[in-house]
C-alpha positions as CSV (number, residue, x, y, z in Angstrom):
1,M,32.6,178.8,255.5
2,K,29.8,176.4,254.4
3,N,28.3,176.2,257.9
4,Y,28.4,179.9,258.3
5,Y,26.7,180.4,255.0
6,F,23.9,177.9,255.5
7,Q,23.2,179.0,259.0
8,S,23.2,182.7,258.2
9,T,21.4,182.8,254.8
10,P,17.8,183.8,255.1
11,S,15.4,181.8,253.0
12,S,14.1,185.0,251.5
13,Y,17.3,185.6,249.5
14,T,16.6,185.8,245.8
15,L,18.6,184.1,243.1
16,K,20.4,187.4,242.5
17,D,21.4,187.5,246.1
18,K,22.7,183.9,245.9
19,L,24.7,184.7,242.8
20,R,26.2,187.8,244.6
21,I,27.3,185.6,247.5
22,C,28.8,183.1,245.0
23,L,30.8,186.0,243.5
24,L,32.0,187.0,247.0
25,I,33.1,183.4,247.8
26,R,34.7,183.1,244.4
27,G,36.7,186.3,245.0
28,S,38.1,184.8,248.2
29,Y,40.3,182.4,246.2
30,S,43.3,184.6,245.4
31,D,44.8,182.0,243.1
32,G,41.9,182.4,240.7
33,N,40.8,178.8,241.2
34,G,37.5,179.0,239.3
35,R,36.7,175.3,239.7
36,V,36.5,175.7,243.5
37,G,34.4,178.8,243.1
38,R,32.1,177.0,240.7
39,L,31.8,174.1,243.0
40,W,30.7,176.4,245.8
41,Q,28.3,178.1,243.4
42,T,26.7,174.7,242.5
43,L,26.6,173.8,246.2
44,I,25.0,177.0,247.3
45,L,22.5,177.1,244.4
46,G,21.7,173.4,244.8
47,Q,21.0,173.8,248.5
48,W,18.7,176.6,247.7
49,R,16.9,174.8,244.8
50,E,17.8,171.2,244.1
51,L,17.2,171.8,240.4
52,F,20.6,173.5,240.2
53,Y,22.4,170.2,240.9
54,S,21.2,168.7,237.6
55,L,21.5,171.8,235.3
56,P,24.5,171.8,232.9
57,I,25.6,175.2,234.2
58,E,29.3,174.3,234.2
59,N,29.1,173.2,230.6
60,T,27.3,176.3,229.6
61,I,30.0,178.4,231.3
62,K,32.7,176.5,229.5
63,D,30.9,177.2,226.2
64,N,30.9,180.9,227.1
65,Q,34.2,181.0,229.0
66,E,35.6,184.2,227.4
67,N,32.4,186.1,228.4
68,Y,32.5,184.5,231.8
69,Y,36.0,185.9,232.5
70,K,34.9,189.3,231.1
71,A,32.0,189.5,233.5
72,L,34.2,188.5,236.4
73,K,36.8,191.1,235.4
74,S,34.2,193.8,234.9
75,A,32.5,193.1,238.3
76,D,35.9,193.2,240.0
77,K,36.9,196.4,238.2
78,Q,33.6,198.2,238.9
79,A,33.3,196.8,242.5
80,D,29.8,195.9,241.5
81,S,28.5,192.4,241.0
82,T,25.6,193.4,238.7
83,V,27.5,192.4,235.5
84,F,28.4,189.0,236.9
85,V,24.9,188.4,238.2
86,E,23.3,189.3,234.9
87,F,25.8,187.0,233.1
88,M,25.0,184.1,235.4
89,L,21.3,184.6,235.1
90,A,21.7,184.4,231.3
91,I,23.8,181.2,231.8
92,I,21.1,179.7,234.0
93,L,18.4,180.6,231.5
94,T,20.5,179.0,228.7
95,S,21.1,175.9,230.8
96,L,17.4,175.6,231.5
97,S,16.5,175.9,227.8
98,T,19.1,173.4,226.6
99,S,18.6,170.7,229.2
100,D,15.8,168.2,229.6
101,P,13.1,169.3,232.0
102,V,14.0,168.2,235.5
103,S,11.4,166.7,237.7
104,D,10.9,165.4,241.1
105,P,10.2,161.7,241.0
106,V,8.0,161.9,244.1
107,S,5.8,164.7,242.8
108,D,5.9,163.7,239.1
109,P,5.9,159.9,238.8
110,V,5.4,160.1,235.0
111,S,9.1,161.1,234.4
112,D,10.9,158.5,236.5
113,P,14.8,159.0,236.5
114,V,15.2,155.2,236.3
115,Q,13.2,155.1,233.1
116,K,15.4,157.9,231.7
117,L,18.5,155.9,232.7
118,L,17.1,152.8,231.0
119,S,16.2,154.7,227.9
120,V,19.9,155.6,227.3
121,M,21.3,152.2,228.2
122,S,22.3,149.6,225.5
123,D,23.2,146.0,225.7
124,G,26.9,146.9,226.1
125,Y,28.5,148.2,229.2
126,L,28.8,151.9,229.8
127,S,30.7,153.8,232.5
128,S,28.9,156.1,234.9
129,A,30.4,159.1,233.1
130,Q,29.1,157.8,229.8
131,I,25.6,157.3,231.2
132,M,25.6,160.7,232.9
133,A,26.5,162.4,229.6
134,K,23.7,160.5,227.8
135,V,21.2,161.4,230.5
136,G,22.5,165.0,230.6
137,L,23.7,165.2,234.2
138,S,26.9,166.6,235.5
139,H,26.4,166.1,239.3
140,K,27.5,162.6,240.3
141,P,25.7,162.4,243.7
142,T,22.4,163.3,242.1
143,F,23.0,160.7,239.4
144,R,23.9,158.0,241.9
145,K,21.0,158.8,244.3
146,N,18.2,159.2,241.8
147,Y,19.3,157.1,238.8
148,L,22.0,154.5,239.4
149,I,21.3,153.1,242.9
150,P,17.5,152.7,242.3
151,A,18.2,150.9,239.0
152,L,20.7,148.6,240.6
153,T,18.4,148.0,243.6
154,Q,15.5,147.1,241.3
155,G,17.8,144.7,239.3
156,L,17.2,146.6,236.1
157,I,20.9,147.1,235.4
158,I,24.0,145.0,236.3
159,M,27.6,145.9,237.1
160,S,30.6,144.6,235.2
161,H,32.4,144.0,238.5
162,P,29.7,143.1,241.0
163,G,32.3,141.8,243.5
164,V,34.0,145.3,243.6
165,P,31.1,147.9,243.4
166,N,33.5,150.8,243.8
167,S,36.0,149.7,241.2
168,P,37.2,152.6,239.0
169,K,36.7,150.2,236.0
170,Q,33.0,149.7,237.0
171,K,30.6,149.8,234.1
172,Y,26.9,149.1,233.8
173,K,24.4,147.6,231.3
174,R,20.8,146.7,231.1
175,E,19.8,143.4,232.7
176,T,18.6,141.0,230.0
177,Q,15.9,138.8,231.4
């Protein structure tokens, strides 16, 4: 499904088009597995615009879960995705207004992700989930690629278990020099 979508989706599709496709994919899960549908939604929107990987859309949906299910039910009942698309556009707008501005470290060197990571670190160890929450991220691959790995590579933070980098008990703290 992923390969078909990405090979067949014109770049001229709008955000509304993308959300309609997300609704169609979501409807293909007969067990009502919303997590899988939302994962696809994040993947599709993130592939379209990388900004979507770092927006707290999932948290905003969770905060508005009753309305989310009403929009899905209404779209299904009416056989028209407009209600769902409008709801998701409102969720995206809310996510944009409640999150920190997201920038591209290449085109905007002033707001460096590593600096943001360091600003939330303390002298004590924190798990990656704790750091992600403090930074305001929910997409772990983006966190690892843009924040964690560069900070480790530059020697700005250290691991609690350096001999076992993939340890589930791994935590990180600022390097004190």
